[in-house]
N, C-alpha and C positions, 0 to 999 in steps of 0.2 A: 502493498497498500505505502502509495505516496503520502507528503507531509504536502497539508496548502501551500505553501512560500514557493517548492517547487514545479506543480503544476503548471502552472504558465508558463516556467521557461522548459519541461518538453514536451505542449503545445506548441509554442514556436519551433522545437528541436523536429514537431513533426512533421508538422507544415511543410521547414524546409528538407527534412527528409524525402518526404512525398512530392516539393518541388523538385527538386531534385531529380528524384526520376523519375520523372514526366507525366506526372499524376495528376497534372493540372491539364496536361494537354498544349505546356510550351516547345512542343518540338516542331513545331513551324520553322525556328529558324529567322525566328523574327521579322516574320510576314503581315503579320496581324499590323495594321492601324495603328498609330498611337493615340487615339482615341480607346478605343477598344481595352489595348496595355495599361491606359490610365482610368481605367473603370475598375479593372482584372486587381489592380493592385488595389484602388480604397477596397472591393472587397473584400481580397485580401487584408487593411485593415479592421475593418467592422469582423470581420471573422473573430479574432481572438482581444475577449473579454481582456478588460485590463480598465479593474475599477481603484481608482485612486480613493483611498479612504481616507488619506487628512483630506477628504470635499466633507465628512461629519460632521457637522456640526449647527448648530439652532441659531435659529436667527430670531429667536426671543427677545424679551430687553436682559430680563436675566437669565440669560441660556447657556450660563455656563455649566448648572448644576445636568440638562439634556441632555450637553454634549455630552460632560464627564460619562452619563448615562446610557449611549449613545453608542459611544469609545467603550465602555467594556460590558456589551453585550452584541458591537464583532467582534472582542478578546475571546468573550465565549464563544462563541457562532466561530473561530476562526476552521475548526478543518468541518463543519458543516458548510462555511460558505465556499471554501478553495473547491468540493469534493462538487458541487453547484458549478463552478466557476467552471472549473476545468472539465465536467462532462458537455456544458453548453462546448466551450471552445472546441471541443475534444466535433461537434456535433457542427455548428458552424461549418468545422475546417473541411470535411468531407463531403455536406453539402455545395461548399462550393467545390472543392473537387466534381462532385458531380455536376452543379450549372456549368462549369468551363467543357465537360464533355459532352453534355448536354446543347452547348451555344457549337463549340468544334463541329458536329451530327447537321446541324442546320447549316451552317457555313459549307460543310462537303457536298448537303444535300444539295443547295441552291448553287454552285457550284458545276455544280452535277447537271444541274434543271436547263444552265446557258449552255454549259457545254454540248447538251442534246435535246433541244426544244423539241417538242410533241407537234 
């Protein structure tokens, strides 16, 4: 079982490994338009969950006790939250890989249709 602190690092490593093995369909040799590449990069950026726990605070007038309570609650639930974040990140990365394969398939079918109009 992985600890919550290393879950994000493991998810990034898994995404990088998948990218290196061609799971994202990057084997096209860079022939995609730049805008599609930028869209894929933004999707990959969104797929990795990276919450900033320093943003946990209260904006009430006397919010210091509430902020302290929220941060203590986060610390107590760190393992649970880490597992949720790891699972969601893993799902997002797999979903992104599937989306990329579908996008490649659509592009392949469209180019085939252009070559062989009926």
